[in-house]
N, C-alpha and C positions, 0 to 999 in steps of 0.2 A: 871887769874892766868895764869903764864908762863907755858909751857910745861914741863921741869922738875920738877915743882911742882906738877902738874897733875900725871906724873909718880909715883914720890914719894909717894903721898896720895893715889893713887888708889894701888899701891904694898902694902901700910902698912895696907889698910882696906881690901883688898880682896885676897893677896897671902897667902898661907900656906905653911909653911917651908919643911914640907914632901912630897908636892905634887908639882914637878916642873913645870907641864903644868898649874897650876893654877897661879903661878908667871908671866909666860909668857902671859896667857889669861888677867891677871889684868893689865900687862903693856901695852898689844897690845889694850885693851879697852880704857885705858887712853891716850894714843896715837892718837888712829884712827880718833878723832875727829878733830884733827890739822893736820893730814898727808896730805890732799889735799892741803891745804895752803902752807904747805913747798914744796910739788912737784909743784904746779902752780907757786909760785914765784921762787924757783929754776930753774925751766926751764926757765922762762920768763928773770930772773935776769942774768942767767950765761950761758945759751946755746943760747938764743933768742938776747942777750945783750939789753935787753929792759931797759931804765932807771930807777931807783927806784922810782921817783917820780911817773911815768906814771904806774908803777905796783901796787903802794899802794894806789895813788890817784884816779886812773881811773880804771882799771883791777880789782882791788879788789872790788870794787863796781858795776861791771858791772853784767847784770843779769846772764850770763853765770856763772860767778864764784859765784856769789850770790846763785844760784841754786846749785851748787855743795855743796857749805857750808850748804845749807838748808837740804841737803839729810844727810850728815854725822853729822849734829847737832840737827837731829829731835827727840824730846823726843818720837814721836810717835813709829819710827822705832827701836830705842834703847830699849824702853819700850815693843814692840812685841818681841824683841829677849830676853828681860828678862823673859817676861811671857811665852815664849816657852821653856825656858831654866829650869824655874822652874816647868812647866807641866812635861817635860821629867826627872825633877830631875839631871840634869847635872851640877855638881857643875863647872867645868871648864867655861862652856858656861855662868852660872851665876856670876864668877867672872869677865869675860870678858865684860857681859852688864852691871853689877852693876858698875864697874870703868869708863865706858864709860858715864853711867848716871850721876855719881858724876862731872865728866868733864863736862857734859851739865850743871848741875846744878849751878857750880861755874862761869861758862862762862855767864850763864843768868843774874846772880846777878851781875858780874863785867866788862860786856860790855857796853859800851855807844853809840858812833856812829858807832862802828865797830859791833853792834851787828848781831846776826845770825837769821834766819826764823827756831826757834825751834819748831815749830808746822807744818812744811811741811809735807805732801802735803795738809793738811787740808786748810793752809793759808799762805801768804806771810807776815803776819804781824811780826814785829820785837820789842820786848821790848828793849829800850833804857833805861838802868839802869841809875839812878842818880850818880853812881860810876864807874870808870874804874880802873883796875889794872895797867894801864900805863900811862894814860893821867892825868897829874897833874892839868888841868884845872877841872877835874872831881874827886878830892880828891884821888888821887894815892898816894900822899905823907901819907896819913892816912891808906891806905889799904895796902901798902906794907908791914909794920911789921906783919899784920895778915898772908899775904900770905908767908913771910919768916918764920913765927914761925910754921904754918903749915907745911911748907916743912922739918924744922928742926925736929919738933916732929916726923914727918913720917921717915925721914933719921935715926933718933936715933932708933925707933922701928924697921926698917928693918936691921939696923946694928946688932943690939942685936938678931934679929930672924935668922939672916943668918950667919953662921961663916964662910962661903967660901970666902977666900980674895979676889977672882974676883968681888963676887957681893959686898963686902965692898968698893972697889974700884969704883964699879957702883954708889953706893948709894953716898959716898963721891963727886964724880964728879957730879952728877946731882945737888946735893945741892949747890956746887961751882958754877954751872952753873947758877942756879935759883938766887944766890946772883948777880953775873956777869950782868945777864940781867935786874934784878930790878934795880941795880944801874944805868944801861945805861938808861933804861926807865926814871928814874928819873931826870939823868943829860940833857937828850935830849929832853924830852917831859914835 
C-alpha cells in the first residue's frame, strides 16, 4: 500500500472528529513506518546526489537501511506501544499504535522482495509475500484496485466526518496522490 493510502486508512479507522489529537496521532502512526525510507532516500537522492539505481538497488537492501526499516516496522515494537497505551488507557496513543499496526499488517501482506523485518529484534527473517502492491510481476495489477478502493472508502469516510475545508482538501489530495502513485507503479513496474 502506498503511503497516502496508509494515511487515509489509518485516519478513517482511528481518528475521532471531536479529538484533534487523535487525528494527528492516527496520521503519525500511519506515516511513521515509511518515514525513514523518505528521509534516507531523500537525503541520498537530493542532498548527497546518489543515483536512484544505487539508492533503490543497493542502499535500500544494505544491512544498515534494512535494520532501520526493521526497527520502525517491527510488530513487536508497535505491539508494545499498543499494549502500553491500552494498559494506560491512553486513547491518543492507542490511535497512534493501532494505525501503525494496520500499516505494518498491510505491508506484511503486500511486500515481496522489498519486505521488511517485521519481527525485529527477535529475528531478521522477512516474509516475502506472493503479492506486491507495486510490482506487476507479483500481481500488482490485481492488488491496485483493492488498495485504491480502500483509500477511496477511507477518503469518503474522512470527508464526511470532518467538515473543515482544509482537512477536506487534505483527504482529496491524499486520494489524488494515491491514484497518481498507483498509476505510476503500474506504468513503470
